[in-house]
C-alpha positions as CSV (number, residue, x, y, z in Angstrom):
1,M,21.1,38.3,-36.1
2,F,20.0,35.1,-35.1
3,K,19.4,33.8,-31.7
4,G,19.9,30.4,-30.5
5,V,17.4,28.5,-28.5
6,Q,17.0,29.7,-25.0
7,R,17.9,27.0,-22.7
8,K,14.8,25.9,-20.2
9,R,15.3,26.6,-16.4
10,L,14.4,24.2,-13.8
11,A,14.1,25.1,-10.1
12,I,14.1,22.6,-7.4
13,D,12.6,23.4,-4.0
14,V,15.0,22.4,-1.4
15,G,13.8,24.4,1.9
16,A,13.7,20.9,3.5
17,V,17.4,21.0,3.7
18,L,17.6,24.3,5.2
19,C,17.0,22.9,8.7
20,S,20.6,21.6,8.6
21,G,23.0,21.0,10.7
22,P,25.7,18.3,12.3
23,K,23.4,16.8,14.1
24,T,20.0,17.6,13.1
25,R,16.8,15.2,13.4
26,M,16.4,14.1,10.0
27,T,12.9,13.5,8.6
28,G,12.3,11.4,5.6
29,I,11.6,14.7,3.3
30,Y,14.7,16.2,4.9
31,R,16.9,13.1,3.8
32,T,15.4,12.0,0.7
33,T,15.3,15.5,-0.6
34,L,19.3,16.1,0.2
35,E,20.3,12.6,-0.7
36,F,18.4,13.4,-4.4
37,I,20.2,17.0,-4.6
38,K,23.8,14.9,-3.8
39,A,23.0,12.3,-6.5
40,L,21.5,14.6,-9.0
41,A,24.8,17.1,-9.0
42,S,26.8,13.5,-9.5
43,A,24.6,12.9,-12.8
44,E,25.7,14.0,-16.4
45,S,24.5,17.4,-17.2
46,P,21.2,17.7,-18.7
47,G,20.0,19.9,-21.5
48,F,18.7,22.6,-19.2
49,D,19.7,24.6,-16.6
50,I,18.9,24.0,-12.8
51,V,18.7,26.4,-9.7
52,L,17.9,25.4,-6.6
53,F,15.3,27.5,-4.3
54,G,14.8,27.8,-0.4
55,Q,13.2,29.9,1.9
56,R,14.4,30.9,5.5
57,L,15.2,33.8,7.4
58,R,17.9,32.9,9.2
59,R,21.3,30.7,8.5
60,P,22.4,28.1,6.9
61,T,21.9,29.6,3.2
62,L,21.8,27.5,0.2
63,R,24.8,28.9,-0.7
64,S,26.7,27.7,2.4
65,L,25.5,24.4,1.8
66,N,27.4,23.8,-1.3
67,L,24.8,21.6,-2.8
68,G,26.4,21.8,-6.3
69,F,24.1,24.0,-8.3
70,P,23.6,27.6,-8.3
71,S,20.6,29.0,-5.6
72,R,18.4,31.4,-5.2
73,Q,16.9,32.3,-1.8
74,I,13.9,34.2,-0.1
75,R,15.2,35.6,3.1
76,L,11.5,35.7,4.7
77,P,10.0,33.5,7.5
78,R,7.2,30.9,6.6
79,W,4.1,32.5,8.3
80,D,1.1,31.9,6.7
81,S,0.6,35.5,5.9
82,I,3.6,35.6,3.8
83,E,3.0,32.4,2.1
84,R,-0.1,33.4,0.9
85,V,0.9,36.4,-0.7
86,K,3.0,34.1,-2.6
87,T,-0.5,32.8,-4.4
88,W,-1.4,36.4,-5.3
89,F,1.8,38.1,-6.5
90,P,4.7,35.8,-8.4
91,L,7.0,36.6,-5.8
92,V,8.9,33.3,-6.2
93,E,8.9,33.3,-9.6
94,A,10.3,36.9,-9.6
95,I,13.5,36.1,-7.7
96,C,13.9,32.2,-8.9
97,Y,12.8,32.3,-12.6
98,H,12.0,28.7,-13.8
99,D,9.8,27.0,-16.7
100,L,9.0,24.3,-14.6
101,F,9.3,24.3,-10.7
102,H,9.8,20.6,-9.0
103,A,8.3,21.0,-5.6
104,T,9.9,18.4,-3.5
105,A,8.0,18.4,0.2
106,N,4.1,17.5,-1.0
107,F,2.9,21.6,-1.3
108,V,4.4,24.7,-2.4
109,Y,3.0,28.1,-2.3
110,L,3.2,29.4,-6.1
111,K,1.0,31.6,-8.1
112,R,1.0,29.1,-11.0
113,P,1.2,25.8,-9.6
114,E,0.2,24.4,-13.2
115,N,3.9,24.9,-14.1
116,V,4.8,22.6,-10.9
117,L,6.2,19.1,-10.9
118,A,5.0,18.0,-7.1
119,T,6.9,15.1,-5.2
120,I,4.0,13.9,-2.7
121,H,5.6,11.3,-0.6
122,D,2.3,10.0,0.4
123,A,-1.3,10.8,1.3
124,M,-0.8,10.0,5.4
125,F,-2.7,13.2,5.8
126,F,-6.1,11.7,4.5
127,A,-5.2,7.6,5.2
128,H,-3.5,8.0,8.4
129,P,-3.8,11.8,9.7
130,E,-2.0,12.8,13.0
131,A,-3.1,16.3,14.3
132,E,0.0,16.5,16.2
133,L,1.8,16.6,12.7
134,G,-0.5,19.2,11.2
135,H,-2.5,16.9,8.8
136,E,-5.6,18.6,8.9
137,R,-4.0,21.9,7.5
138,E,-2.0,19.8,5.0
139,A,-5.4,18.1,3.5
140,K,-6.9,21.1,3.0
141,L,-4.1,22.4,0.9
142,I,-2.6,19.6,-0.8
143,G,-5.9,18.4,-2.9
144,P,-6.5,21.4,-4.9
145,F,-2.6,21.8,-5.6
146,A,-2.4,18.1,-6.7
147,R,-5.0,18.8,-8.8
148,R,-3.6,22.1,-10.4
149,C,0.0,20.8,-10.5
150,R,1.2,19.6,-14.0
151,G,2.7,16.4,-12.7
152,I,3.1,14.3,-9.3
153,I,6.1,11.8,-8.2
154,T,5.9,9.3,-5.6
155,C,7.7,7.0,-4.0
156,S,5.7,3.7,-3.5
157,E,2.6,2.0,-5.7
158,A,0.7,2.1,-2.0
159,S,1.4,5.9,-1.9
160,K,0.1,6.3,-6.0
161,T,-3.3,4.6,-4.9
162,D,-3.7,6.6,-1.6
163,I,-3.0,9.5,-3.8
164,L,-5.4,8.5,-7.0
165,T,-8.1,7.4,-4.0
166,F,-7.7,10.5,-1.9
167,L,-6.8,13.7,-4.6
168,E,-8.8,12.6,-7.2
169,V,-6.1,13.8,-10.0
170,D,-5.3,11.8,-13.5
171,P,-3.8,8.6,-12.9
172,A,-1.4,9.5,-16.1
173,R,0.2,12.3,-14.2
174,V,1.3,10.3,-11.1
175,H,4.9,8.6,-11.9
176,V,6.1,6.0,-9.2
177,L,9.6,6.3,-8.6
178,P,11.2,4.5,-5.4
179,W,13.6,6.0,-3.4
180,G,17.3,5.0,-3.1
181,V,19.8,4.2,-0.2
182,R,23.0,5.4,0.0
183,H,25.1,2.3,-0.1
184,D,28.5,4.5,0.6
185,V,26.8,5.5,3.8
186,F,24.9,2.6,5.0
187,H,26.9,-0.7,4.2
188,P,27.9,-3.3,6.9
189,E,30.6,-3.4,9.5
190,D,33.0,-5.9,9.1
191,D,35.2,-5.0,12.4
192,D,33.2,-6.6,15.5
193,E,35.9,-5.3,17.9
194,S,35.7,-1.7,16.9
195,L,31.8,-1.9,16.7
196,R,31.6,-3.1,20.4
197,T,33.9,-0.3,21.8
198,F,32.3,2.0,19.7
199,L,29.0,1.2,20.7
200,K,29.7,0.6,24.7
201,A,31.5,4.4,24.5
202,R,29.2,6.2,22.7
203,F,25.7,4.3,23.8
204,G,26.8,2.6,26.7
205,L,25.4,-0.5,24.9
206,R,27.2,-3.7,26.5
207,R,24.7,-6.4,25.4
208,P,23.0,-7.5,22.4
209,Y,19.9,-5.2,21.6
210,F,16.9,-4.4,19.1
211,L,16.5,-1.2,17.4
212,Q,13.9,0.7,16.4
213,V,14.6,4.0,14.3
214,S,12.1,6.8,13.4
215,C,10.1,6.6,16.8
216,S,7.0,8.3,17.9
217,S,4.0,7.8,19.8
218,G,1.7,7.6,16.9
219,R,1.9,5.4,13.5
220,K,5.3,4.3,14.0
221,N,4.0,2.4,16.9
222,S,7.1,2.6,19.1
223,R,4.7,2.1,22.2
224,L,3.7,-1.5,20.7
225,V,7.6,-2.1,20.7
226,F,8.3,-0.9,24.0
227,E,5.3,-3.2,25.6
228,Q,6.1,-6.2,23.8
229,Y,9.5,-5.4,25.1
230,R,8.5,-5.1,28.4
231,R,6.7,-8.5,28.2
232,L,10.2,-9.9,27.0
233,F,11.8,-8.7,29.8
234,R,10.2,-10.5,32.4
235,G,12.1,-13.7,31.0
236,K,15.8,-11.8,31.6
237,P,16.2,-11.5,27.6
238,D,19.7,-11.1,26.3
239,N,19.0,-8.2,24.5
240,D,18.1,-4.8,25.3
241,M,16.0,-2.3,23.1
242,V,17.6,0.8,21.7
243,F,14.8,3.7,20.6
244,V,16.2,6.3,18.2
245,W,13.7,8.9,19.6
246,H,13.9,12.4,20.5
247,A,11.5,12.8,23.2
248,P,9.9,9.5,24.5
249,P,6.8,10.1,26.5
250,P,7.2,10.8,30.2
251,D,5.0,7.6,30.8
252,V,7.2,5.7,29.0
253,L,10.6,6.9,31.2
254,T,8.5,6.5,34.4
255,L,7.6,2.8,33.4
256,C,11.2,2.0,32.8
257,E,12.1,3.3,35.9
258,R,9.4,1.6,38.0
259,E,10.2,-1.6,36.4
260,G,14.0,-1.6,36.6
261,L,14.1,-1.3,32.7
262,Q,16.3,1.9,32.5
263,D,19.6,0.1,32.2
264,H,18.2,-2.1,29.4
265,V,15.8,0.6,27.6
266,H,18.0,2.9,25.9
267,F,16.7,6.4,24.2
268,V,18.8,8.1,21.7
269,S,18.8,10.8,19.5
270,C,20.4,13.5,17.1
271,L,22.5,11.4,15.5
272,T,25.0,11.5,12.7
273,D,24.8,9.0,9.4
274,E,28.0,7.2,10.6
275,E,26.6,6.6,14.2
276,L,23.0,5.7,12.8
277,R,25.0,3.2,10.4
278,L,26.7,1.9,13.7
279,L,23.6,1.4,15.6
280,Y,21.8,-0.7,12.5
281,C,25.0,-2.9,12.3
282,G,25.0,-3.4,16.1
283,A,21.3,-4.5,16.4
284,T,19.9,-8.4,16.6
285,A,17.1,-6.8,14.5
286,H,15.5,-3.7,13.3
287,L,11.7,-3.5,14.4
288,F,9.5,-1.1,12.5
289,P,6.1,-1.9,12.6
290,S,4.7,1.2,11.9
291,A,1.2,1.5,10.6
292,Y,1.7,3.7,7.8
293,E,4.6,4.8,5.2
294,G,4.8,6.2,1.9
295,F,8.1,4.3,1.6
296,G,9.8,3.2,4.6
297,L,13.3,4.1,4.2
298,P,14.6,2.6,7.9
299,V,13.3,-1.0,6.6
300,L,16.1,-0.2,3.8
301,E,18.8,1.5,5.7
302,A,18.7,-1.3,8.0
303,M,18.9,-4.1,5.3
304,A,21.7,-2.0,3.4
305,C,23.8,-2.6,6.7
306,G,23.0,-5.9,6.8
307,T,20.5,-6.1,9.8
308,P,17.4,-8.1,10.1
309,S,14.2,-6.0,9.4
310,V,11.0,-6.7,10.9
311,T,8.2,-4.3,9.6
312,S,4.2,-4.4,9.2
313,C,2.6,-5.6,6.2
314,S,0.7,-2.2,5.5
315,S,0.8,0.3,3.2
316,S,3.8,0.3,1.3
317,L,6.4,-1.5,3.3
318,P,6.6,-4.8,1.8
319,E,7.2,-3.2,-1.6
320,V,10.5,-2.0,0.3
321,G,10.9,-5.0,2.4
322,G,10.1,-7.8,-0.4
323,D,11.0,-11.4,0.5
324,A,14.0,-10.3,2.8
325,A,12.0,-8.6,5.7
326,L,9.7,-10.4,8.5
327,Y,6.2,-9.1,8.6
328,V,3.7,-8.9,11.6
329,N,0.0,-8.1,11.4
330,L,-0.5,-5.0,13.4
331,A,-4.1,-6.9,14.3
332,D,-2.2,-9.0,16.5
333,P,0.2,-7.5,18.9
334,D,1.3,-10.9,19.8
335,E,3.0,-11.5,16.3
336,L,5.9,-9.0,17.4
337,F,6.6,-10.3,20.7
338,K,6.7,-14.1,18.7
339,I,9.4,-12.8,16.4
340,M,11.5,-10.9,19.3
341,E,11.4,-14.2,21.6
342,R,12.6,-16.5,18.2
343,F,15.2,-14.1,17.7
344,E,16.1,-14.1,21.5
345,N,16.1,-17.7,21.2
346,H,18.4,-17.9,18.1
347,R,15.5,-19.7,16.0
348,Y,16.6,-17.4,13.2
349,D,19.1,-17.8,10.4
350,R,20.3,-14.3,10.9
351,A,23.2,-15.4,8.2
352,E,20.1,-15.7,5.6
353,L,18.4,-12.8,6.5
354,R,21.5,-10.7,6.3
355,A,22.1,-11.9,2.7
356,K,18.5,-11.6,1.4
357,G,18.3,-7.8,3.3
358,L,21.9,-6.8,1.0
359,E,20.6,-8.1,-2.1
360,R,17.4,-6.9,-1.8
361,A,18.8,-3.3,-0.6
362,Q,20.9,-3.3,-3.9
363,Q,17.9,-3.1,-5.4
364,F,17.2,0.9,-4.2
365,R,19.7,2.8,-5.7
366,W,19.9,7.0,-5.5
367,D,21.5,7.3,-9.4
368,G,18.4,5.3,-10.5
369,Y,15.8,7.3,-8.9
370,V,17.9,10.2,-10.2
371,R,17.4,9.0,-14.0
372,G,13.7,8.6,-13.9
373,V,13.6,12.3,-12.0
374,L,15.4,13.6,-15.2
375,K,13.2,11.8,-17.7
376,L,10.3,13.6,-16.2
377,Y,12.1,16.7,-16.3
378,E,12.7,16.4,-19.9
379,Y,9.1,15.3,-20.8
380,Y,7.4,17.9,-18.8
381,L,9.8,21.0,-20.0
382,T,9.4,19.6,-23.7
383,D,5.6,20.2,-23.2
384,I,5.8,23.5,-21.4
């Protein structure tokens, strides 16, 4: 009896979203994985089956997140001893059968990486390692994995260059697909009075302010921003400083108290998307002088909200900001101070910067990213 051709099956690792909650501290991988799956669920149905995969012992479960696709979940902790078993025994393959597996978070433990399409967001673990983020361990794992997997997706030409330099993979297997921004989530706020009322009630913000999102003591250069604001504060500026910083260092908090900054430097965290959008919308400028980014999503989010973005001219950031952002050379800390001072003295045409940023942000859309990924799925599934 004739049997039809069996549809091929794609499994997508969405384990990054299993740390979710209403006010989760969203990493770049968390946010981009979630937005990718949401956009994929809205796309036209492909000619193959899709199943989501995740591993987590406790709640939430993939089923409870209602991401729009069937799912399979392993209820095990991510201990190294358990993870290594997955390279000896096809545990994932048995529970979540697939022809092609999309690893969305740089690396995955599987018995057969040859059937993996991996999203490697950057090569930061080689190019700009930070010990507190476990980059030494990542560097040992990702290199051999990348050389065995079938293909690699990355989000910028700068990341591709680093991947080729440090991981020594075939350039033909590395595909650049820039991330998008949710324009239905991140967009300008038209009601200025409502915005001011919200910022005052939610964050105690009564004055104009500069904003830095995605803060840390390392490559994000939040200390640089803090030090340059300290300099600016000596001139009694109109602008406060807001950091979206989950755990600012104790010495920074001590300096704020000692120098009378505690009413002008604000630390916030665990924001909803709407709260983050309104913080962007209310800011005089968004400051993001990061030393290294695979992409630089906060720059794009700020521009989509109509807020001027100041970033560095390193790694991928000029690819995102284009001619709509302002750039600083990190070798000269005075550049950031001078830009803050110019905003303080109204020497920039904010309307022009806003218009350029909005136009630039429109070039980055998740539906475009999904179309590119679907083409790669079809290409690699045909090849299997």
